[in-house]
N, C-alpha and C positions, 0 to 999 in steps of 0.2 A: 701627590697629584696623580690622578688616574686618567688613563686613556683607553678607549675601547674601539675596536674596528668591528663593524657589523652588528652593532647593538647600541643601546641607550642606557646610561646610568640612571636608574630609577631613584636611588637614594644612597647616601653614605659618601658622596664626593667630599674629599677633605678629611675623611676619617680612615681608620684602618680596615674597614669592611664596607663593601658596596653590594648593592643589588642591581643586577643587569637584566634588562629585557632584550633578548636576542632577536634580531630580525628573522623573518620567515625565510626559509631556504627550500629549494626543490630537490637538492641532492646534498649529501654529506659535505660540509664546507668548513674549512679551518678558519677560525677567527682568533684575534689577539686581545689580551688585556695587558696593558703596560702601566706600571706604577713607579713613580719617582718619589723618593723620600729624602728629606733634608734634615740634617742634625745641626746643632749649634756649631758655629765656626765655619759655616758654608760647606760642610761635608755633605755629599749627596751620594745616592746609589739608585740604580734603576734595574728593574727586573721585569720579565714578561712571562705570560702564560699563554700557551696555545690551547684553544678550546675547540673541539669538534662539535659543530652544531648540526643536529640531525633533522631531517624534514618531518613534519607532521603528515599524516595521511591527508590527501586532498580528495574528498569523496563526492561522488554523485550517484544517485539511484535512478536506474532506467526501468520503466515498466508502466502499465496503464494506471492513470490517476482517476479513472471513472469505470466502475465495474458493477455488475449485478450482485445482489445479495446471494449468499450460498453458492458462490462460484469460485473457481480456481484462477489464480493469476500468477505469472512468473515475473520476478524482479531480479535485476542484476546491479551489483555495486561495482563501480570503477574507481580505482585510486590513481589519480593522474601523477602522483609522485612515486608510484611503484615502490612503496615502502615494504611490501611483503608482510603486511600487518595480519594479526589474528583478528577474526571477525566474529561478531555476535549480533543477532537480530532480535528485535522485539516487535510485537504487533498489538495494536489497540483495536479491538473489534474483529479479531480473526485468529487463526491458528496457522503456525508454520507446518506445512505438510511434509516438506523435505528441504534439505540444503542448509540447515542451521550450521553455523561456523564455516560456511563456504561463501563464495562470491555470488552464487545464484540460489534463490529460494523460491519455493512455490507456496503461496498463501491461499488458504481457504477463508474467504470473507464471510462473516456472519450474515444471517438474514436480517433485514430491517423492515419496519413498517412504513417508514418515510425516508426520503433521502437524508443521509447522515455522512459526516466527514470523519474518517478514521485516520490513524497514523501508523506508518511503518518506519522503524528506526533501525539504523545499523551503527554499531560502535566498532571502531578499529583501534588497535594498539600495537605498537612496534616493540621490538626487543629492547629498545632504548628507553621505553616508557613514554614515548610520544603518542598522543591519542587524538582522535577526532570522532565526532558523532554527526550523522546526517539523517534527516527525516524527510519523508514524503507524505503529503496529505492526499488521501484517496477518498473520492466521493462514492459512497455505496448507494446504489439505486434499488428500490424495492422491486421484487418480482410481483406480478399479479398474484393475489390470494383468492382463489376461485371457489365458488359454490354454484351449482346448477339447481335452480328451483323449477318446479312444475309437477304435474300429475304423474305419480309413479304407478298407478293402476289404471289401465286404459282398456276400452273395448277394441276388439278386432276391427280393422278398417275404419278407424276414427282419427280425428286430428286433435292436436294439443299444442299449446304454446309453452316454450321453455326459455328461461332467462338466466344469464350469467351474472352473478354478483361478484364484484371485485373489492375485497376489504381494503386493499391498498390503493384503490382508485388509480391504478397504473396502466391498465390495459387499454390499448388503442386499436388493436386488430384481433379479430376472432376467426378461428377456423373450426367448424363443427363437422362431426361425422356421426352417422346414425346407423346402428346395426339393426336391420329389420324394419326399416322405414325409409321415407323419402322426405327431405327437407323441401317444403313448399316455398318458403320465403325466409329472409333474414340472414342468409349466409353472409359472413363478414361482419355482422353486427352482434350485439350482445343478446338479441332475442330472435328465436327462430320458431317457425310453425312446422310441425312434423305430422305427416300422415303415416300411421302405423299399418304395416301389411296385415292381411288377413291370416289368421292362424286357426288350426283345428283343435288346439288344446292350449292351456296356459303356457306361455313361453316368456322367459326373461330376455329383454333387449337392453342394449347399452347405448347411451349418448356420450360421446367423447368431445372434449373441447381443448383446443390449444390457443392460448392467448399470449400476445406479445405487447410489451410496452413500447413507447416511443424511443426508449434507450436501448431496445433490443433485448430486454429481459423477458424470459419465457416461463410460463407455467402450463402444466397439462393436468386435466382432471377428467 
């Protein structure tokens, strides 16, 4: 006859071998197994075994769960049981830039064409072989993917329209700048009208655009 403190006999009660599922603990804890055996003639014997039950890592990952594509983000793992575990990180949809095998990692998330969910995982293992794995789902939001269209060969002191195309359909705010000309209308939108300054000889001028999505993801062209 078997008895267990701090656990449950999963199988084998009444036999010479049992399987025990030990209860979870937060610190190293002593538990007991007691067995009583009876022989013919009412002869009995009892013995016990002390088992040290070690805590599993109890993990949580802290860090942003919504980020822009092609951006860096920092994540920290906390072990509430303070097991002193060895750590290993894996990333689906990104790369670990620094901190592998430590409690703090920096991840560079891949670019995406539309919002996508990726996973960050950390595996912890103690010197006693106790393990745990935790994962965090992270939504990756696309950056605007910009192209400026319009006339690239203009007469001096003339006007032209220029439009921003966003392949990701993410941009909600636009900030234009023009070298060698004046924005007549459209600043803040995806289409502007520009009057080019007078020149005495052919000159190359530049239109620059910074676009931002509603999630704060930025692209510049």
